[in-house]
DSSP file (Angstrom, degrees, kcal/mol; ACC not computed):
  #  RESIDUE AA STRUCTURE BP1 BP2  ACC     N-H-->O    O-->H-N    N-H-->O    O-->H-N    TCO  KAPPA ALPHA  PHI   PSI    X-CA   Y-CA   Z-CA
    1    1 A M              0   0    0      0, 0.0     2,-0.3     0, 0.0    73,-0.0   0.000 360.0 360.0 360.0 135.1  -13.2    2.7    8.2
    2    2 A K        +     0   0    0     77,-0.0    73,-2.8     1,-0.0    75,-0.4  -0.531 360.0 179.1 -70.7 130.5  -10.7    4.3   10.5
    3    3 A T        -     0   0    0     -2,-0.3     2,-0.3    71,-0.2    75,-0.2  -0.761  21.7-121.6-123.0 171.8   -8.8    7.2    8.9
    4    4 A V  B     -a   78   0A   0     73,-2.2    75,-2.9    -2,-0.2    78,-0.1  -0.874   5.0-156.7-118.1 152.6   -6.1    9.6   10.1
    5    5 A D  S    S+     0   0    0     -2,-0.3     2,-0.3    73,-0.2    78,-0.2   0.616  79.6  35.6 -97.8 -17.2   -6.2   13.4   10.2
    6    6 A D  S >  S-     0   0    0      1,-0.1     3,-2.0    76,-0.1     4,-0.3  -0.994  74.0-125.9-143.3 144.4   -2.4   13.9   10.3
    7    7 A V  G >  S+     0   0    0     -2,-0.3     3,-1.6     1,-0.3    -1,-0.1   0.786 107.5  68.3 -59.8 -28.1    0.6   12.2    8.7
    8    8 A S  G 3  S+     0   0    0      1,-0.3    -1,-0.3    -3,-0.0     7,-0.0   0.661  90.3  64.1 -67.4 -14.1    2.2   11.9   12.1
    9    9 A E  G <  S+     0   0    0     -3,-2.0    -1,-0.3     2,-0.0    -2,-0.2   0.575  80.2 106.2 -83.6 -10.1   -0.6    9.3   13.0
   10   10 A L  S <  S-     0   0    0     -3,-1.6    66,-0.1    -4,-0.3    65,-0.1  -0.424  73.5-118.1 -73.3 144.2    0.6    6.9   10.3
   11   11 A S     >  -     0   0    0     64,-0.2     4,-2.5    -2,-0.1     5,-0.2  -0.264  30.6-103.1 -71.0 166.6    2.5    3.7   11.4
   12   12 A K  H  > S+     0   0    0      1,-0.2     4,-2.7     2,-0.2     5,-0.2   0.909 122.9  51.3 -59.1 -43.3    6.1    3.1   10.3
   13   13 A N  H  > S+     0   0    0      2,-0.2     4,-2.1     1,-0.2    -1,-0.2   0.905 110.3  48.3 -62.2 -41.5    4.9    0.6    7.7
   14   14 A F  H  > S+     0   0    0      2,-0.2     4,-2.3     1,-0.2    -1,-0.2   0.908 112.2  49.3 -65.8 -41.1    2.3    3.0    6.3
   15   15 A L  H  X S+     0   0    0     -4,-2.5     4,-2.0     1,-0.2    -2,-0.2   0.924 109.5  52.5 -61.6 -44.2    5.0    5.8    6.1
   16   16 A D  H  X>S+     0   0    0     -4,-2.7     4,-3.3     1,-0.2     5,-0.5   0.907 110.9  46.8 -59.8 -42.7    7.4    3.4    4.4
   17   17 A C  H  X5S+     0   0    0     -4,-2.1     4,-1.7     1,-0.2    -1,-0.2   0.896 112.7  48.4 -67.9 -39.9    4.8    2.6    1.7
   18   18 A R  H  <5S+     0   0    0     -4,-2.3    -1,-0.2    -5,-0.2    -2,-0.2   0.799 119.4  41.1 -69.8 -26.9    3.8    6.2    1.1
   19   19 A D  H  <5S+     0   0    0     -4,-2.0    -2,-0.2    -5,-0.2    -3,-0.2   0.940 132.4  17.6 -82.5 -54.1    7.5    7.1    0.9
   20   20 A R  H  <5S-     0   0    0     -4,-3.3    -3,-0.2     1,-0.2    -2,-0.2   0.646 108.0-109.2 -96.5 -18.1    9.0    4.2   -1.2
   21   21 A G     << -     0   0    0     -4,-1.7    -1,-0.2    -5,-0.5    -2,-0.1  -0.266  49.7 -51.8  99.9 163.1    5.9    2.7   -2.8
   22   22 A H        -     0   0    0     -2,-0.1     2,-0.8    -4,-0.1    25,-0.0  -0.335  39.2-133.4 -74.9 154.1    4.3   -0.6   -2.0
   23   23 A A        -     0   0    0     -2,-0.1    25,-2.6     2,-0.0    26,-0.1  -0.801  34.8-160.0-105.9  85.6    6.1   -4.0   -1.9
   24   24 A W  E     +B   47   0B   0     -2,-0.8     2,-0.3    23,-0.2    23,-0.2  -0.382  20.2 161.5 -76.6 143.0    3.7   -6.1   -3.9
   25   25 A F  E     -B   46   0B   0     21,-1.5    21,-2.8    -2,-0.1    -2,-0.0  -0.953  51.4 -69.7-147.3 165.5    3.5   -9.9   -3.9
   26   26 A D  E     -B   45   0B   0     -2,-0.3    19,-0.2    19,-0.2     7,-0.0  -0.323  38.8-145.7 -58.7 135.0    1.0  -12.5   -4.9
   27   27 A D  S    S+     0   0    0     17,-2.0     2,-0.3    27,-0.1    -1,-0.2   0.690  76.1  58.8 -78.3 -18.4   -2.0  -12.4   -2.5
   28   28 A R  S    S-     0   0    0     16,-0.4     4,-0.1     2,-0.3    18,-0.1  -0.740  81.0-125.0-113.4 158.6   -2.7  -16.1   -2.6
   29   29 A A  S    S+     0   0    0     -2,-0.3     3,-0.1     2,-0.1    -1,-0.1   0.862 103.8  37.7 -66.3 -35.0   -0.6  -19.2   -1.7
   30   30 A G  S    S-     0   0    0      1,-0.3    -2,-0.3    -3,-0.0     0, 0.0  -0.054 124.2 -31.2 -94.6-158.3   -1.3  -20.5   -5.2
   31   31 A P        -     0   0    0      0, 0.0    -1,-0.3     0, 0.0    -2,-0.1  -0.308  47.3-149.0 -59.7 139.3   -1.6  -18.5   -8.4
   32   32 A S  S    S+     0   0    0     -4,-0.1    12,-1.8    -3,-0.1     2,-0.4   0.383  72.3  89.1 -90.3   4.5   -2.8  -14.9   -7.9
   33   33 A L  E     +C   43   0B   0     10,-0.2     2,-0.3     8,-0.0    10,-0.2  -0.801  48.1 169.8-104.1 144.0   -4.5  -15.0  -11.4
   34   34 A R  E     -C   42   0B   0      8,-1.8     8,-3.4    -2,-0.4     2,-0.1  -0.985  33.9-110.6-148.7 145.7   -8.0  -16.1  -12.2
   35   35 A R  E     -C   41   0B   0     -2,-0.3     2,-0.3     6,-0.2     6,-0.2  -0.455  32.6-172.1 -76.4 145.9  -10.0  -15.8  -15.4
   36   36 A S    >   -     0   0    0      4,-3.0     3,-0.5    -2,-0.1     4,-0.4  -0.782  33.3 -79.9-126.3 171.9  -13.0  -13.5  -15.5
   37   37 A G  G >  S+     0   0    0     -2,-0.3     3,-0.7     1,-0.2    -1,-0.1  -0.257 105.9  38.0 -68.6 161.7  -15.7  -12.9  -18.1
   38   38 A G  G 3  S-     0   0    0      1,-0.2    -1,-0.2    21,-0.0     0, 0.0   0.747 130.9 -64.1  72.0  25.2  -15.1  -10.8  -21.1
   39   39 A G  G <  S+     0   0    0     -3,-0.5    21,-2.8     1,-0.2    22,-0.4   0.709  98.1 136.7  74.3  19.8  -11.5  -11.8  -21.8
   40   40 A L  E <   - D   0  59B   0     -3,-0.7    -4,-3.0    -4,-0.4     2,-0.4  -0.752  42.3-153.9-102.2 148.8  -10.2  -10.4  -18.5
   41   41 A V  E     -CD  35  58B   0     17,-3.0    17,-3.3    -2,-0.3     2,-0.5  -0.974  13.9-144.0-114.9 133.9   -7.8  -11.9  -16.1
   42   42 A L  E     -CD  34  57B   0     -8,-3.4    -8,-1.8    -2,-0.4     2,-0.5  -0.857  14.8-169.5-100.6 130.3   -8.0  -10.8  -12.4
   43   43 A R  E     -CD  33  56B   0     13,-2.5    13,-2.8    -2,-0.5     2,-0.5  -0.980   5.1-159.1-122.2 129.0   -4.7  -10.5  -10.5
   44   44 A S  E     + D   0  55B   0    -12,-1.8   -17,-2.0    -2,-0.5   -16,-0.4  -0.928  14.3 175.3-110.5 125.7   -4.6  -10.0   -6.7
   45   45 A L  E     -BD  26  54B   0      9,-3.0     9,-3.2    -2,-0.5     2,-0.4  -0.934  11.4-159.5-125.6 150.4   -1.5   -8.5   -5.1
   46   46 A R  E     -BD  25  53B   0    -21,-2.8   -21,-1.5    -2,-0.3     2,-0.4  -0.985  22.7-117.7-131.4 142.7   -0.9   -7.6   -1.5
   47   47 A C  E  >  -B   24   0B   0      5,-2.4     4,-1.3    -2,-0.4   -23,-0.2  -0.639  15.6-146.6 -79.0 129.9    1.7   -5.3    0.0
   48   48 A Q  T  4 S+     0   0    0    -25,-2.6    -1,-0.1    -2,-0.4   -24,-0.1   0.854  93.8  39.7 -63.4 -35.5    4.1   -7.0    2.3
   49   49 A R  T  4 S+     0   0    0    -26,-0.1    -1,-0.1     1,-0.1   -35,-0.1   0.965 131.1  16.5 -82.1 -55.1    4.5   -4.0    4.6
   50   50 A C  T  4 S-     0   0    0    -37,-0.2    -2,-0.1   -36,-0.1    -1,-0.1   0.547  91.5-125.7-104.5  -8.1    1.1   -2.4    5.0
   51   51 A K     <  +     0   0    0     -4,-1.3    -3,-0.1     1,-0.2     2,-0.1   0.624  48.1 161.9  73.9  15.5   -1.2   -5.2    3.7
   52   52 A T        -     0   0    0     20,-0.1    -5,-2.4    -6,-0.1     2,-0.4  -0.444  33.2-136.0 -61.8 139.4   -3.0   -3.0    1.1
   53   53 A L  E     -DE  46  71B   0     18,-2.6    18,-2.6    -7,-0.2     2,-0.5  -0.866  17.5-166.8-100.5 132.7   -4.7   -5.2   -1.5
   54   54 A R  E     -DE  45  70B   0     -9,-3.2    -9,-3.0    -2,-0.4     2,-0.5  -0.986   0.8-168.5-119.9 126.9   -4.4   -4.4   -5.2
   55   55 A E  E     -DE  44  69B   0     14,-2.8    14,-2.1    -2,-0.5     2,-0.4  -0.964   6.0-166.3-119.2 117.8   -6.7   -6.0   -7.7
   56   56 A D  E     -DE  43  68B   0    -13,-2.8   -13,-2.5    -2,-0.5     2,-0.6  -0.818  14.3-151.2-103.0 140.4   -5.9   -5.6  -11.4
   57   57 A Q  E     -DE  42  67B   0     10,-3.1     9,-3.4    -2,-0.4    10,-1.4  -0.964  24.3-169.6-105.0 114.6   -8.2   -6.4  -14.4
   58   58 A I  E     -DE  41  65B   0    -17,-3.3   -17,-3.0    -2,-0.6     2,-0.6  -0.895  25.3-123.9-112.5 133.6   -5.9   -7.4  -17.2
   59   59 A I  E >>  -D   40   0B   0      5,-3.0     4,-2.7    -2,-0.4     3,-0.6  -0.656  21.8-148.0 -75.0 118.6   -7.0   -7.8  -20.8
   60   60 A A  T 34 S+     0   0    0    -21,-2.8    -1,-0.2    -2,-0.6   -20,-0.1   0.818  89.0  54.5 -61.8 -34.6   -5.9  -11.4  -21.7
   61   61 A T  T 34 S+     0   0    0    -22,-0.4    -1,-0.2     1,-0.2   -21,-0.1   0.817 127.7  12.1 -74.6 -31.0   -5.2  -10.7  -25.4
   62   62 A N  T <4 S-     0   0    0     -3,-0.6    -2,-0.2     2,-0.1    -1,-0.2   0.480  92.8-121.4-127.7  -4.5   -2.8   -7.8  -25.0
   63   63 A G     <  +     0   0    0     -4,-2.7    -3,-0.1     1,-0.2     2,-0.1   0.480  59.3 146.0  79.1   2.3   -1.8   -7.6  -21.3
   64   64 A E        -     0   0    0     -5,-0.3    -5,-3.0     1,-0.1     2,-0.6  -0.418  56.3-111.2 -72.6 149.2   -3.1   -4.0  -20.8
   65   65 A V  E     -E   58   0B   0     -7,-0.2    -7,-0.3     1,-0.2     3,-0.1  -0.717  31.8-177.7 -81.2 119.0   -4.6   -3.1  -17.5
   66   66 A H  E     -     0   0B   0     -9,-3.4     2,-0.3    -2,-0.6    -8,-0.2   0.803  67.0 -12.4 -85.5 -33.9   -8.3   -2.5  -18.0
   67   67 A G  E     -E   57   0B   0    -10,-1.4   -10,-3.1     2,-0.0     2,-0.3  -0.983  57.7-162.4-163.6 160.0   -9.0   -1.5  -14.4
   68   68 A R  E     -E   56   0B   0     -2,-0.3     2,-0.3   -12,-0.2   -12,-0.2  -0.994   5.2-175.2-150.2 142.6   -7.5   -1.5  -10.9
   69   69 A R  E     -E   55   0B   0    -14,-2.1   -14,-2.8    -2,-0.3     2,-0.4  -0.988  10.6-150.1-139.4 153.2   -8.8   -1.1   -7.4
   70   70 A Y  E     -E   54   0B   0     -2,-0.3     2,-0.5   -16,-0.2   -16,-0.2  -0.941   3.0-160.5-121.2 141.9   -7.1   -0.8   -4.0
   71   71 A V  E     -E   53   0B   0    -18,-2.6   -18,-2.6    -2,-0.4    -2,-0.0  -0.968  21.5-157.3-120.9 111.5   -8.4   -2.0   -0.6
   72   72 A Y        -     0   0    0     -2,-0.5     3,-0.1   -20,-0.2   -20,-0.1  -0.601  14.6-115.0 -93.5 148.2   -6.5   -0.1    2.1
   73   73 A P    >   -     0   0    0      0, 0.0     3,-1.8     0, 0.0     4,-0.5  -0.325  49.4 -74.9 -73.5 162.3   -6.1   -1.3    5.8
   74   74 A E  T 3  S+     0   0    0      1,-0.3   -71,-0.2     2,-0.1     0, 0.0  -0.294 119.1  19.5 -54.7 134.9   -7.6    0.7    8.7
   75   75 A G  T 3  S+     0   0    0    -73,-2.8    -1,-0.3     2,-0.1   -64,-0.2   0.458  96.3  99.8  84.6   1.2   -5.6    3.8    9.4
   76   76 A Y    <   +     0   0    0     -3,-1.8     2,-0.2   -74,-0.3    -2,-0.1   0.877  69.8  67.1 -84.3 -40.4   -3.9    4.1    6.0
   77   77 A L  S    S-     0   0    0     -4,-0.5   -73,-2.2   -75,-0.4     2,-0.2  -0.476  81.9-120.1 -85.3 151.4   -6.1    6.7    4.4
   78   78 A F  B     -a    4   0A   0    -75,-0.2   -73,-0.2    -2,-0.2     3,-0.1  -0.592  38.8 -94.5 -83.3 150.1   -6.4   10.3    5.4
   79   79 A T    >   -     0   0    0    -75,-2.9     3,-2.3    -2,-0.2    -1,-0.1  -0.384  53.5 -92.1 -61.0 138.6   -9.8   11.7    6.5
   80   80 A R  T 3  S+     0   0    0      1,-0.3    -1,-0.1    -2,-0.1     3,-0.1  -0.278 115.2  27.5 -55.0 134.6  -11.6   13.3    3.7
   81   81 A G  T 3  S+     0   0    0      1,-0.3    -1,-0.3    -3,-0.1     2,-0.1   0.353  84.9 143.3  92.1  -5.5  -10.8   17.0    3.5
   82   82 A T    <   -     0   0    0     -3,-2.3    -1,-0.3   -78,-0.1     3,-0.1  -0.434  60.5 -99.1 -67.1 141.6   -7.4   16.6    5.2
   83   83 A E        -     0   0    0    -78,-0.2    -1,-0.1     1,-0.1    -5,-0.0  -0.286  46.4 -91.5 -61.3 144.3   -4.8   19.0    3.7
   84   84 A Y        -     0   0    0     -3,-0.1     2,-0.5     1,-0.1    -1,-0.1  -0.278  38.4-142.0 -55.8 138.0   -2.5   17.5    1.1
   85   85 A V        -     0   0    0     -3,-0.1    -1,-0.1   -79,-0.0     2,-0.0  -0.935  15.4-126.2-109.1 122.4    0.7   16.1    2.6
   86   86 A A    >>  -     0   0    0     -2,-0.5     4,-1.7     1,-0.1     3,-0.7  -0.340  15.8-124.0 -65.8 145.1    3.9   16.7    0.6
   87   87 A K  H 3> S+     0   0    0      1,-0.2     4,-2.7     2,-0.2     5,-0.2   0.837 112.0  59.7 -58.0 -34.6    6.0   13.6   -0.3
   88   88 A S  H 3> S+     0   0    0      2,-0.2     4,-2.3     1,-0.2    -1,-0.2   0.854 103.0  51.5 -64.8 -34.2    9.0   15.3    1.4
   89   89 A E  H <> S+     0   0    0     -3,-0.7     4,-2.1     2,-0.2    -1,-0.2   0.915 111.1  47.2 -67.9 -42.8    7.0   15.5    4.7
   90   90 A V  H  X S+     0   0    0     -4,-1.7     4,-2.5     1,-0.2    -2,-0.2   0.936 112.8  49.7 -61.7 -46.6    6.2   11.7    4.5
   91   91 A R  H  X S+     0   0    0     -4,-2.7     4,-2.4     1,-0.2    -2,-0.2   0.902 108.7  52.6 -60.1 -43.0    9.8   10.9    3.7
   92   92 A K  H  X S+     0   0    0     -4,-2.3     4,-2.1     1,-0.2    -1,-0.2   0.926 112.7  44.2 -60.0 -46.3   11.1   13.0    6.6
   93   93 A L  H  X S+     0   0    0     -4,-2.1     4,-2.5     2,-0.2    -1,-0.2   0.866 111.3  54.1 -68.2 -36.0    8.8   11.2    9.1
   94   94 A A  H  X S+     0   0    0     -4,-2.5     4,-2.1     2,-0.2    -2,-0.2   0.906 109.5  47.9 -64.1 -41.2    9.7    7.8    7.5
   95   95 A V  H  X S+     0   0    0     -4,-2.4     4,-2.3     2,-0.2    -2,-0.2   0.917 111.9  49.4 -65.6 -43.5   13.4    8.5    8.1
   96   96 A R  H  X S+     0   0    0     -4,-2.1     4,-2.3     1,-0.2    -2,-0.2   0.916 111.1  49.7 -61.2 -43.1   12.8    9.6   11.7
   97   97 A A  H  X S+     0   0    0     -4,-2.5     4,-2.3     1,-0.2    -1,-0.2   0.888 109.7  51.6 -63.6 -39.1   10.8    6.4   12.3
   98   98 A A  H  X S+     0   0    0     -4,-2.1     4,-2.2     2,-0.2    -2,-0.2   0.917 111.0  47.1 -64.7 -43.4   13.5    4.2   10.8
   99   99 A F  H  X S+     0   0    0     -4,-2.3     4,-2.6     2,-0.2    -2,-0.2   0.888 111.3  51.7 -65.3 -38.3   16.2    5.9   13.1
  100  100 A A  H  X S+     0   0    0     -4,-2.3     4,-2.1     2,-0.2    -2,-0.2   0.907 110.5  48.1 -64.2 -41.3   13.9    5.5   16.1
  101  101 A A  H  X S+     0   0    0     -4,-2.3     4,-2.1     2,-0.2    -2,-0.2   0.898 112.3  49.6 -66.0 -40.3   13.4    1.8   15.4
  102  102 A L  H  X S+     0   0    0     -4,-2.2     4,-2.2     2,-0.2    -2,-0.2   0.914 110.7  49.2 -63.8 -43.7   17.2    1.3   14.9
  103  103 A K  H  X S+     0   0    0     -4,-2.6     4,-1.7     1,-0.2    -1,-0.2   0.899 110.4  51.4 -62.6 -40.7   17.9    3.1   18.2
  104  104 A Q  H  X S+     0   0    0     -4,-2.1     4,-0.7     1,-0.2    -1,-0.2   0.896 109.7  49.5 -65.2 -40.5   15.4    0.9   20.0
  105  105 A R  H >< S+     0   0    0     -4,-2.1     3,-0.5     1,-0.2    -1,-0.2   0.893 110.3  51.1 -64.8 -40.0   16.9   -2.3   18.6
  106  106 A R  H 3< S+     0   0    0     -4,-2.2    -1,-0.2     1,-0.2    -2,-0.2   0.837 110.4  48.2 -67.5 -32.5   20.4   -1.2   19.6
  107  107 A S  H 3<        0   0    0     -4,-1.7    -1,-0.2     1,-0.2    -2,-0.2   0.586 360.0 360.0 -84.7 -10.1   19.3   -0.5   23.2
  108  108 A A    <<        0   0    0     -4,-0.7    -1,-0.2    -3,-0.5    -2,-0.2   0.468 360.0 360.0 -81.2 360.0   17.5   -3.8   23.6
């Protein structure tokens, strides 16, 4: 899987998700829930911006999340061993990217 070494390599959508959080919606055209064995319900959600997939295992009797996994798109994750990136740095780059996109739309 392709990873990035520096926060500046992230796309605008990836920056937005890391800054604001994901914009989850049902991953399927129909219901995103399906029953699993052991009293679990599986729910699949996808982020509208970056296309990350989130799969929740929910205990049917009480609604608690039993487990969760994420499947990230190419280029979303940092290379293992990359230095921690502060949320403020991500936010700064996301704001710059938003202004650049706005400027480009205005000049078009």
